[in-house]
N, C-alpha and C positions, 0 to 999 in steps of 0.2 A: 565155722558155720554157725549161724545164731537162731533165735526165735524170735517172733513176737506175736500177742494174741490180740485179734481183735476182735471187740465184744460190739454189739447193735447198737446205734446212738439215737434210730429215728426210723419209722415205719414210712415206707414207701408206697407200697402196694397192700392191699388187705384185702383179701377174697372170702367172707366167710367166717371170720376168726373169732375168739372173743377168749377175756380173759374169765377166771373165775368166778368175779361177779359181774360177768355179762355185759362188761366194758370192753369197745369194741377201738378204743384208740390208744396209743403208746403202749403198745405190745411190747415193745422191745423194753421197758423197763420191769418187765415180768422176767422176763430170760437172762438180762444181762449180767445176772451177780456174778461174784467168783466163787462162791461158796452155795452149793445148790440148796435150794429152798423148793422140796415138793409141795409145801402147801400153797405154792404160789405159781399158777401155770396158764397156760394159755390153750383151748382147745376148739373145737369146731361151734360155730352158732348154731348150727341147726343139725337135727339128727335126718339125714335124708337119704343114705349113702354116696354122697356127693364129694368128691375131695377138693378141702379147699386149703386155701394158702395165706401166709405171708410172707414179704419180702422186705429185707433191711438196708438200711446205711450203715457201716461200719464206723467207727471211730478212728484218727489219723494213723498209721501205721509207724513215719518216722524211718524208714527207710531209704538212704541214700539213690539218687539217680545212679546207674551203671551196675548195680547189684546184681546178684543173679539169684531169682526166685526158683528155690527148688521144688517146693511143694506148698499146697494148702492142705493141712486136715482141719475137717468140720465136726465139731461134737454135737450131739445132742442130746440131751437128756430125756427121756420120757417112758411112759406108760403104755399099757394097753387097755381098753374102756372094755371094748365092745366088737373085737374079733375085726381091728381096725389096721389101718397102715403107716406109716410115716415114712416119708420122701424127705431127700434133701433135695433143693430145689435151686437150682442157678441161672439167670435169667437177665436177656438185653432186652431193650424195647426194639433192636436194630437187627438182632442176630438171634431172637427166639430163646428156648432156652433148653435144661438138662434137667431130669430128675432120675435120682438114685434111691433104691428100694433098700430101708434098713431093718436089722433085725429088730425082734419088737416081744417084748415079753409083759406079762399081766403086772411084775415090779416095777418100779423105776430103775431104771440101767441107761447107763451112758453109753451109748456106741459111736461109731468115728468111721467117716471115710476119707481117705488120702486121694487128693488129685495133684498127680504130676505134671498134667499138662492143663491149660484150660479148656474143657469141653465143649465150650463154644466154637473154639476158633480150632481147637487139635493142636495149640504150638504150646511155646512154652510160656509160662507166664512172665508177668513184664513186671516193674515197677508199674508203668501205665495203667496196667489192668487193676495194678491194687489202689492205685489212687481215682479209678471207677467206683471200685468197690465203698472208700470212701467219701463219694461225692454225692449228691444228692438229683444226678441228672437223670438218675434209670438205666443207664449206658451197660450198667452191670450191677448186678444185686445178687442177694444168696437170702436163703431163708426155709422153710419148710411148709410141706404141703402133707395134709392128713385126713384119715377117716377116723372117725370114733376112737382118737388118741390124744392125752395130755402132753406138752412138751414144757418143762420148766427150767429148762437152761440150754443156749447155744452160744458157740461163740468158734472164732478160726484161730488155729496155728497156722504161722506162716512161717516156713523153712527158708533161710536164706543165705548166700555166702557175701559177706559185704566187699564195695566196692573197693580197688586197689588205692592206696593215696594217691594223690596227684601232686607229682613237685615238679616246682616251675623252677627253670634257667634262669640264673640271677645274671652267670658271665664271671667276667674277674671281677672281684670287690677289692675293691684300692683304699689306702688312707682318705684320700681328697671325698670318697664316697660315703666313708663313714661318717666325715666330719661333717656333713650335711643332714647327719641326723640329729634333730634337735635337742639339747641338753648332754651329747658325746661329746667330749672335750681332752685332746692327748694325756692331759694331765691326769684324769679319772683312769684312765686305761692301763697308764702304767702304774698305776696304785695296784693292778690283779696281779703283775708281777708276770713271771712265766708261763704260759699257757700250755701244758705238755700235752693235753687230751683234749678234744672236744667231741662231745655225744650227742 
């Protein structure tokens, strides 16, 4: 098995969120750092008791087609400002959303939630799901919703099993077929001496 970490690269939907300087664009750049910076955070833009959210596009995953996606674990670093809440939010513009409540403390703490299946379809995760998560299509997005809380870091760790290597069947290799390869001549092959083992 192997893992890859996905970090947000673009805001796709922003409903009522801002950064610590009251800006409401490029919020992904506030929470995408590898080393958490709690002085740099996003929060709600209004104090009304309403739940606000932001949804992101993520960077390329680089997982080969045919690989098995075992789980997605979402990590959120946040604190409580005033009896607030923080939810992980997964949403599709075609199949709705799923929201899961995280534990919350007054001090900044990193919490996580593991999804062994896609909560929107109740099916196993696929590489196609990841392709959507890493696209700007709004067909699959992940982010956070909150009331009265600050979020300083957000990322996803994908646990997967790599696809088996595919081998082509070449058939019988003859000297006449080898000679068709540019630059291969019998004299050069003979210089190699006796080949006793092929790895």
